[in-house]
Structures are given as structure tokens and as C-alpha cells.
Backbone as CSV, one residue per row, in Angstrom:
resi,resn,N_x,N_y,N_z,CA_x,CA_y,CA_z,C_x,C_y,C_z
1,MET,7.940,-42.571,27.751,9.077,-42.157,28.544,8.704,-42.089,30.032
2,LYS,7.499,-41.577,30.289,7.044,-41.459,31.667,6.923,-42.838,32.318
3,LYS,6.441,-43.829,31.565,6.301,-45.190,32.087,7.670,-45.794,32.396
4,ILE,8.654,-45.515,31.547,9.995,-46.047,31.760,10.585,-45.466,33.047
5,LEU,10.451,-44.151,33.238,10.970,-43.510,34.452,10.267,-44.039,35.699
6,THR,8.956,-44.219,35.598,8.201,-44.755,36.727,8.670,-46.167,37.069
7,THR,8.878,-46.992,36.053,9.349,-48.361,36.259,10.734,-48.372,36.902
8,ILE,11.619,-47.511,36.434,12.972,-47.421,37.002,12.905,-47.005,38.465
9,LEU,12.070,-46.027,38.791,11.940,-45.570,40.172,11.385,-46.674,41.078
10,ILE,10.388,-47.377,40.599,9.797,-48.466,41.382,10.839,-49.556,41.629
11,CYS,11.584,-49.938,40.622,12.615,-50.966,40.768,13.716,-50.522,41.728
12,THR,14.101,-49.255,41.653,15.133,-48.727,42.546,14.693,-48.804,43.992
13,PHE,13.459,-48.381,44.279,12.961,-48.429,45.651,12.753,-49.872,46.119
14,ALA,12.341,-50.748,45.232,12.159,-52.157,45.594,13.497,-52.784,45.955
15,MET,14.540,-52.495,45.196,15.870,-53.024,45.483,16.387,-52.497,46.814
16,ALA,16.122,-51.240,47.106,16.557,-50.650,48.376,15.878,-51.353,49.543
17,GLY,14.649,-51.794,49.347,13.934,-52.509,50.401,14.559,-53.857,50.722
18,PHE,15.249,-54.461,49.753,15.895,-55.754,49.960,17.339,-55.623,50.423
19,ALA,17.884,-54.425,50.394,19.273,-54.225,50.796,19.440,-54.515,52.279
20,GLN,20.536,-55.141,52.593,20.819,-55.465,53.989,21.497,-54.277,54.644
21,LYS,21.034,-53.936,55.824,21.642,-52.881,56.619,22.391,-53.539,57.765
22,ALA,23.436,-52.891,58.234,24.277,-53.464,59.283,23.464,-53.848,60.517
23,ASP,22.529,-53.003,60.937,21.763,-53.270,62.159,20.720,-54.371,62.001
24,ASP,20.567,-54.929,60.802,19.619,-56.034,60.603,19.969,-57.242,61.457
25,ILE,21.197,-57.336,61.889,21.626,-58.480,62.700,21.119,-58.382,64.139
26,CYS,20.733,-57.210,64.562,20.315,-57.017,65.957,19.007,-57.749,66.247
27,GLY,18.947,-58.400,67.410,17.726,-59.085,67.809,18.012,-60.313,68.653
28,ILE,16.962,-61.100,68.858,17.027,-62.320,69.657,17.080,-63.516,68.706
29,PHE,18.021,-64.434,68.958,18.193,-65.610,68.102,18.312,-66.870,68.951
30,HIS,17.787,-67.963,68.418,17.863,-69.273,69.081,18.775,-70.174,68.261
31,SER,19.576,-70.966,68.967,20.407,-71.960,68.289,20.536,-73.193,69.176
32,VAL,20.996,-74.264,68.566,21.252,-75.500,69.290,22.768,-75.704,69.284
33,ASP,23.321,-75.880,70.464,24.757,-76.079,70.625,25.162,-77.361,69.886
34,PRO,26.144,-77.278,68.987,26.530,-78.472,68.224,27.207,-79.544,69.067
35,PHE,27.687,-79.192,70.252,28.377,-80.161,71.107,27.424,-80.788,72.123
36,SER,26.669,-79.958,72.844,25.776,-80.485,73.886,24.373,-80.797,73.370
37,LYS,24.036,-80.261,72.205,22.701,-80.421,71.593,21.606,-79.724,72.404
38,GLU,21.984,-78.776,73.247,21.030,-78.006,74.050,20.782,-76.651,73.396
39,GLY,19.562,-76.164,73.556,19.191,-74.886,72.980,19.565,-73.710,73.869
40,SER,19.722,-72.567,73.243,19.945,-71.320,73.971,19.514,-70.160,73.079
41,GLN,19.326,-69.028,73.709,19.025,-67.802,72.980,20.119,-66.797,73.265
42,CYS,20.412,-65.985,72.257,21.343,-64.890,72.453,20.707,-63.611,71.930
43,GLU,21.189,-62.514,72.451,20.789,-61.205,71.943,21.998,-60.594,71.272
44,ILE,21.821,-60.201,70.005,22.880,-59.512,69.281,22.519,-58.031,69.293
45,TYR,23.492,-57.213,69.622,23.261,-55.772,69.762,24.496,-55.004,69.293
46,LYS,24.303,-53.729,69.072,25.395,-52.861,68.661,26.088,-52.336,69.910
47,ALA,27.398,-52.533,69.988,28.193,-52.085,71.123,28.506,-50.592,70.984
48,ALA,28.984,-50.012,72.055,29.298,-48.579,72.079,30.334,-48.192,71.023
49,ASP,31.231,-49.110,70.682,32.270,-48.797,69.689,31.810,-49.015,68.240
50,GLY,30.531,-49.376,68.041,29.983,-49.549,66.697,30.086,-50.966,66.159
51,THR,30.765,-51.865,66.880,30.819,-53.264,66.470,29.591,-53.974,67.046
52,TYR,29.451,-55.242,66.742,28.305,-56.022,67.232,28.790,-57.090,68.200
53,GLU,27.969,-57.315,69.221,28.262,-58.302,70.255,27.043,-59.179,70.472
54,ALA,27.259,-60.313,71.136,26.155,-61.207,71.485,26.325,-61.671,72.922
55,LYS,25.193,-61.757,73.621,25.209,-62.270,74.988,24.111,-63.311,75.143
56,VAL,24.310,-64.213,76.085,23.358,-65.281,76.381,22.185,-64.686,77.172
57,VAL,20.933,-64.954,76.723,19.756,-64.436,77.431,18.801,-65.535,77.899
58,TRP,18.993,-66.764,77.424,18.153,-67.893,77.848,18.929,-69.180,77.587
59,VAL,18.819,-70.130,78.509,19.449,-71.439,78.334,18.433,-72.533,78.608
60,GLU,18.482,-73.574,77.812,17.568,-74.712,77.978,17.904,-75.498,79.236
61,ASN,19.185,-75.693,79.484,19.650,-76.468,80.622,19.769,-75.545,81.845
62,PRO,18.933,-75.740,82.868,18.989,-74.868,84.056,20.359,-74.842,84.731
63,LYS,21.152,-75.897,84.563,22.494,-75.919,85.152,23.421,-74.877,84.524
64,LYS,23.023,-74.369,83.369,23.854,-73.379,82.674,23.404,-71.943,82.937
65,LYS,22.533,-71.749,83.918,22.074,-70.400,84.272,23.208,-69.418,84.556
66,PRO,24.344,-69.860,85.111,25.440,-68.914,85.333,25.943,-68.239,84.046
67,GLN,25.613,-68.812,82.890,26.031,-68.215,81.619,25.132,-67.055,81.191
68,LEU,23.986,-66.878,81.833,23.086,-65.789,81.466,23.817,-64.452,81.600
69,GLY,23.716,-63.645,80.572,24.386,-62.341,80.556,25.807,-62.386,80.025
70,LEU,26.343,-63.591,79.800,27.705,-63.729,79.305,27.822,-63.170,77.885
71,VAL,28.717,-62.224,77.688,29.014,-61.713,76.346,30.045,-62.671,75.758
72,PHE,29.621,-63.460,74.796,30.483,-64.508,74.253,30.996,-64.203,72.856
73,MET,30.450,-63.177,72.212,30.909,-62.809,70.877,31.092,-61.299,70.824
74,THR,32.234,-60.864,70.314,32.559,-59.437,70.255,33.210,-59.089,68.918
75,ASN,33.342,-57.799,68.686,34.131,-57.231,67.575,33.614,-57.497,66.167
76,LEU,32.368,-57.945,66.008,31.847,-58.155,64.652,31.682,-56.811,63.948
77,VAL,32.156,-56.739,62.725,31.974,-55.540,61.903,31.288,-55.939,60.611
78,TYR,30.434,-55.060,60.115,29.677,-55.362,58.900,30.466,-54.949,57.673
79,ASP,30.592,-55.848,56.713,31.219,-55.590,55.425,30.094,-55.551,54.396
80,ALA,29.680,-54.338,54.002,28.539,-54.177,53.098,28.798,-54.807,51.733
81,GLU,30.018,-54.742,51.261,30.335,-55.302,49.949,30.180,-56.824,49.950
82,ALA,30.673,-57.465,50.992,30.584,-58.928,51.103,29.250,-59.378,51.687
83,LYS,28.481,-58.441,52.246,27.206,-58.728,52.914,27.381,-59.766,54.015
84,GLU,28.395,-59.562,54.844,28.621,-60.436,55.976,29.271,-59.661,57.115
85,TYR,29.207,-60.260,58.281,29.807,-59.685,59.479,31.112,-60.428,59.716
86,LYS,32.210,-59.671,59.860,33.542,-60.269,59.911,34.292,-59.864,61.170
87,LYS,35.449,-60.474,61.334,36.433,-60.127,62.365,35.945,-60.329,63.791
88,GLY,34.915,-61.148,63.956,34.389,-61.389,65.291,35.274,-62.316,66.101
89,LYS,35.153,-62.188,67.409,35.851,-63.062,68.353,34.799,-63.794,69.167
90,LEU,35.000,-65.091,69.336,34.022,-65.952,69.977,34.678,-66.692,71.125
91,LYS,34.089,-66.599,72.305,34.556,-67.347,73.486,33.488,-68.381,73.790
92,TYR,33.798,-69.635,73.553,32.850,-70.712,73.780,32.902,-71.103,75.246
93,PRO,31.788,-70.987,75.975,31.794,-71.330,77.404,32.265,-72.766,77.640
94,GLY,33.227,-72.908,78.538,33.726,-74.229,78.881,34.842,-74.744,77.997
95,LYS,35.212,-73.998,76.981,36.304,-74.410,76.095,37.410,-73.354,76.171
96,PRO,38.662,-73.785,76.127,39.765,-72.820,76.193,39.936,-72.077,74.871
97,GLY,40.517,-70.890,74.954,40.869,-70.142,73.756,39.749,-69.278,73.214
98,THR,40.114,-68.511,72.218,39.188,-67.616,71.529,39.163,-67.996,70.061
99,TYR,37.973,-68.090,69.509,37.778,-68.461,68.116,37.502,-67.218,67.281
100,SER,37.830,-67.284,66.004,37.423,-66.247,65.064,36.044,-66.617,64.550
101,THR,35.290,-65.619,64.111,33.953,-65.905,63.604,33.532,-64.901,62.547
102,PHE,32.679,-65.358,61.654,31.975,-64.463,60.737,30.555,-64.982,60.590
103,ILE,29.657,-64.071,60.203,28.240,-64.405,60.105,27.696,-63.941,58.765
104,ARG,26.921,-64.800,58.155,26.161,-64.439,56.949,24.681,-64.552,57.302
105,MET,23.902,-63.626,56.790,22.467,-63.568,57.083,21.678,-64.036,55.864
106,SER,20.617,-64.794,56.104,19.755,-65.238,55.010,19.039,-64.035,54.396
107,ALA,18.526,-64.205,53.192,17.853,-63.118,52.491,16.647,-62.593,53.258
108,ASP,15.949,-63.477,53.982,14.778,-63.027,54.740,15.144,-62.432,56.105
109,LYS,16.445,-62.431,56.428,16.990,-61.830,57.655,16.555,-62.545,58.935
110,ASN,16.090,-63.774,58.809,15.624,-64.528,59.969,16.547,-65.669,60.375
111,THR,17.557,-65.943,59.576,18.507,-67.001,59.897,19.925,-66.464,59.738
112,LEU,20.746,-66.736,60.742,22.157,-66.377,60.680,22.964,-67.653,60.549
113,HIS,23.979,-67.626,59.710,24.897,-68.748,59.546,26.225,-68.287,60.148
114,MET,26.494,-68.725,61.379,27.679,-68.288,62.103,28.756,-69.351,62.004
115,ARG,29.921,-68.952,61.532,31.059,-69.882,61.401,32.105,-69.509,62.447
116,GLY,32.423,-70.462,63.319,33.481,-70.280,64.307,34.646,-71.175,63.932
117,TYR,35.871,-70.656,64.078,37.037,-71.436,63.660,38.309,-70.970,64.361
118,LEU,39.278,-71.863,64.383,40.633,-71.568,64.846,41.541,-71.585,63.633
119,GLY,42.282,-70.523,63.416,43.189,-70.471,62.259,42.426,-70.194,60.977
120,ALA,42.288,-71.209,60.128,41.606,-71.065,58.838,40.135,-71.444,58.973
121,SER,39.276,-70.743,58.247,37.833,-70.957,58.399,37.384,-72.368,58.015
122,PHE,38.151,-73.057,57.163,37.740,-74.427,56.807,37.945,-75.400,57.964
123,LEU,38.598,-74.942,59.039,38.810,-75.784,60.219,37.782,-75.478,61.314
124,GLY,36.604,-75.056,60.903,35.612,-74.662,61.893,34.290,-75.366,61.757
125,LYS,33.297,-74.744,62.353,31.944,-75.310,62.382,30.955,-74.171,62.157
126,THR,29.912,-74.452,61.388,28.855,-73.473,61.147,27.621,-73.857,61.943
127,VAL,27.040,-72.890,62.624,25.831,-73.088,63.410,24.792,-72.083,62.917
128,ASP,23.575,-72.557,62.691,22.492,-71.667,62.280,21.758,-71.146,63.502
129,TRP,21.477,-69.863,63.483,20.703,-69.203,64.529,19.417,-68.704,63.887
130,HIS,18.307,-68.863,64.561,17.005,-68.481,64.016,16.397,-67.357,64.853
131,ARG,15.957,-66.316,64.166,15.385,-65.145,64.844,14.113,-65.520,65.593
132,GLU,13.972,-64.981,66.780,12.755,-65.144,67.576,12.294,-63.758,68.023
133,SER,11.015,-63.639,68.309,10.446,-62.325,68.620,10.701,-61.855,70.035
134,LYS,10.961,-62.800,70.949,11.179,-62.391,72.343,12.011,-63.432,73.070
135,VAL,12.519,-63.030,74.215,13.300,-63.939,75.049,12.356,-64.943,75.702
136,ARG,12.725,-66.190,75.690,11.926,-67.235,76.324,11.955,-67.092,77.838
137,VAL,10.958,-67.656,78.495,10.894,-67.622,79.953,11.898,-68.618,80.507
138,GLN,12.782,-68.143,81.363,13.834,-68.995,81.931,13.267,-69.828,83.072
139,LYS,13.528,-71.123,83.090,13.080,-72.015,84.165,14.149,-72.178,85.206
């Protein structure tokens, strides 16, 4: 009986270690723009209202330096049941309008699958973002 209880406790704590927490999305991520094919980094952080936002912190193309600091994604909320971030709004620099977005995180928490779309999600594009440990040096 003691072994069974010990096994149950170990499994419970192990499962808790794999559970995704809302703040797991926070950090520095690199992605390649699907239109220009240029790289950039963003920082995802928790906003004062408890939602998540992202801002540009590094750009590959020096001509895009004016975008540094631009908050381009807002209003993301974590849905623990669905294990995804929903209801986000995305402003793509240089394109008109505001897109809807949701994000799913890989099991290892190092890759984000961000879907931006107008209207229905099947009318959008998914971009993968990869976690990095620090902001790159801007040239």
C-alpha cells in the first residue's frame, strides 16, 4: 500500500511539472517574417491588465529600426482548458487593419505556433517563433 501511495504521489508531482502555466509564454522569441523573409525578435510579457503583449526588440534589417519597441500584439488571454492563448489582436507593421491571433506552445515551451487571421482562422497564416535566451545585438 505504501508503494502504491508513493507511486501516485510521484506521478502527481511529475504531471504538475509538465503542466503549462500562463506565464510560460513570457520571454524573447525569434521568428522569420513570412512576407519579407527577414528575422526579428519579440519580447512577450504580461501587461498591467493581466493579458499578454508582444513588442519588437531586434530586427535583422537595419531599415526597420523604427519598429523597435513597437507593441504589435495585444489582448492575449490564456485558456488553461484549451492550453492556448486566445483573443489576441495583431497589428502587422506596414499592413492595414488588425488581425485576430491565437498561440499554441510546444510541449517543451520553446516554440510558439502563432496564427494570425482575418475573419475565420482558416483564412490565416501560422508562424513559428523560437525561444532565445537574450536579445540579439542590434546593428
